N, C-alpha and C positions, 0 to 999 in steps of 0.2 A: 417552387415546382415549372413544370420545362417540357415544355414541346417540341422538338427540335425537326426542322424537313428536312428533303436530302430528294435527291431526284429527280431537279428541275435543269435546263439544259438548254441548250440549241436545236431544235427538229427541222425536217422539212414540213412541207404541209401531205398528210395523207400519213406521218411515220405515230409513236406510238412512245410516250415518257410513262413511269412508276413515280407514282411521290409516294416518297412516305414521312409516316411523321413519328418519331419517337417521344412516347410520353414517363415524366417522370412526377412522385412526388405527391401524384393524389389517387384516389381511388376508381382505376381505370372507367369500372365497367359498371362504375354508377355515373359516369357520367352520355352525353348525348357526343358523338363524334363528327362533328361539319370541317369540310370541307369549303373555304370562301374563295373567291380572284377577287384584284382589284387593275385593271386595266389602266395606262394611265390618261388624264382625265377624268378618267367616271369614279365614280360608285365603286362600292364593293359590294361583292354581289354571292350569293349561296352558291355553290357549286352543288353539294354533294351532302345527306346527313345518315348515320347508320345509327339506329337506336339499341344499344347492349340487349339489352333480355329477348328481344323476338327478335332483330334482326335485322327490322324493317328501312326498308332503305329509301333516300328520295330522291330526285335530281329534279334541275335545270331546267324548262325543257330542250333551253340551248347542247344541252350536252348529252340529254336522252340517249341511246343506243352504242353511245359513243365511248361513254364512262361508265366504271364500276369504281363502290365505295366497298371496302371490309375493313372488317375489323380482325383481330388477336390478340383478345385479354391478358391468355398468358405470355406472351411477349411486350404485351400494352403497346399494340406501334397499331394505327391504323395508313389503310394505303389510299391510294386513289390510280387505279389503272385509265392511262386517258390512251385510247385509241381516234386511228382518225384523224386526226387532229388536223385545223385550220389554224387561218392567221389569226383569226378573230380570236382564239383560244390564249393566246399571247394577253401574259399580264402578273402579274406575282399572284403565287399561292400562298395561303394563308392555312394553316389546322387548327383547328376551337374546341375547348373541348366545354361540352353545360354542364350543369349538375342537373339532373333529376327530380335534384330530390329542395336545393335552397340555390342560393342566386352567382353559385360562383361559376363566373368564370375565365376562360384564356385562351392566350394566345399565344405563337411561336411566331418564328420573326419574320417566317418567309420564305417564300423558292419560288424566284425566276423561271420562266417558259415561254422561252420566243421561239412563235414558229414561220420560217420563214415559207416564204410562196416562190 
């Protein structure tokens, strides 16, 4: 099983980034896909998730209206489009896959996002 994030980097306040998470080794369509983030000295928090069978999404209040999660089951990839970035969005962003049918739970290695003021 692999979850490989990409797309992180350094951006100025107000800028945009698009994170990608390429998944392999499991049946992607049977998993809820989540993006988490962890800032220095803070707990890991759920940013957004997307359910496969109905495409339903949910977001943390802090990112609503600025971030958009999407998935491409054919490419087994989940995306996080981040707009109007703020310094408080600075964190390591992690991709997570959680089975809708078992206890399986997988994590990527994370990608750093830094927003300068």
